[in-house]
N, C-alpha and C positions, 0 to 999 in steps of 0.2 A: 579490306576497308576500312578506312578513315573512319574513327570513333564518332561520333554524331552530327556525318555528313550525310544519313541516308537519304532522302529526297533531293538530294542535290545526287550523288551517283546514280542513282535509280534511275535519270533524265539521260547514265553518258553508256554509249558504244563501250566496248569490252575496248580500241584502242584509249581513250579517251580516257576512261576507269583507272588507266595503267600512269597514263601520263599523270594523270590528277592526283589519281592515291601518289606517284615519289612525291610528290610538292605536300601538300597534308601531309604527310607522315616525316617531311623531312622540319617542318615550320613547329609541328607538336613538339619533337623530340626538341626543339631550343628556347619551346618554353609557350608557342603562343597556341590559343583556344582558341577552334571553332567557334562559332556565334552567329544565330541566324540571326536577320537584319529584320524586324517590322517592316517590310515590302507584304504588298500581296505577291510581287515576285523573289524569284529561290536569289538569295543571292545572302554569302556565310562570310565572316569578314574573321582574320584571326588575330586577335589582341593580344598581350602578353603582360600579366597583370606586376609583374616586376617591371620594366619603362613606360607603361599604362600606353603604349602606341599597336597603333593597327601597320601593320606587313602589311595584308592582300588579300584579297574577294575572293571569291569563288561563285560565278551569279549564273543565271538562266536566261539569257533576253532569244525572244522571235526563238526559244529552242536548242536553240546556240552556246551550249555554258561558253564562260569568258573568264578570263584569268585576270584580276587587277591588280597590281602591284607598285611598291616599292623600292628603288634604288638609287634614290639620284647621291647615295653615300660613296658613288664609283661612275665617276664621269668617264672611260671608256670605257665601251660595250658592243655588238655587234648592233648590227644592220634591223635585224626583227625588232632590238629596241629604244633606236632612234625613230623606227615609222611609226614605233607607239608614243615618241609623243612626237612629233611630229602627225597624229590625227587626231591627238585631241590639241595639239594646241588649233587646229585647224574647225574640229568640230563646230565651238562656238563662235566661226567666223572674228578668230582669232580673241574676240571679246573675253576671255578671262587667261589672259596673259599678264606678265605683272607679278610684281611684290604686293598682296593681299596687305603688308601693311600691316602684320594679327601681333608681331613680337614675339612668333617662335623664335623667328631664326637669334644668332646672338651677334657673331662672330663676325661672317658672311653667312650668304644668299639658301638657305635651302633648297635647291631644287633644281631643277633642271631646263638645258638651254640646245633651243635647234636654232642650227645656220641653215637656211635657205641657199643653193649653187649665188645667187645672185649679192650676199651680202649679211640678206635679212637678218637679225639674231629677234628670239623671242623666248621666255623666261615661261616654265611654268612652274609657280609655288609646288614643294613638295608635300606639302598635308598633305594634295591629292594623288590619286594611286590614279597607275595608269594601265592603258588597257593592254595588252598586248595581241595583236590579232593570230589569226590561226598558229601555231606551232607544234613542233615533233619533238621526239625521242631521240635527237638530236640535241634541241635547245636545251634539253631540261641540264647536261650540264654546267651550262650560264646561268639559267632560271636558280640553280642550286648556288652556284655560287656569288650568284648580286643581293638572292634573298640571305647569305649567310656575311658579308659583308655589309649589309643593312642592317642588320640585326648588329651582329658588332660597332658601329660606329651607335647605334639607338642606348644596349649598356656605355658604352664608355661617355656618352652623357649625362650619364648616373650621376 
């Protein structure tokens, strides 16, 4: 089990422990450290001291574990990630979409695009984490690949 995450892992069943441990071990290997957020809920944010960026969060919401992550450095990904983007776009009735004009983006907008079958397109700022729907062991390779690509993107911006 990953160091510093005991309060999170104690809430998980054995299957989820295995899934989340693989992710935690990988991001810790990349130099991200989990820090407990100052909230009543169980939230751990993984931040890298070198890049000064956070990459993902583990949380327990209503007794259910959640993985929230950034993966905007990759433009092609499977349905589970598309569904995560769609869900966050719809979560607040399309309210928090578009560029926030925060000044963090330089050459191009860093974020996610979701296009509906009817052609409507929405942009979600990359400074926000995307909550993934429930995932399984078969999703872990792609999750780790997207984490690696996002980390490489952060390093390239140093």
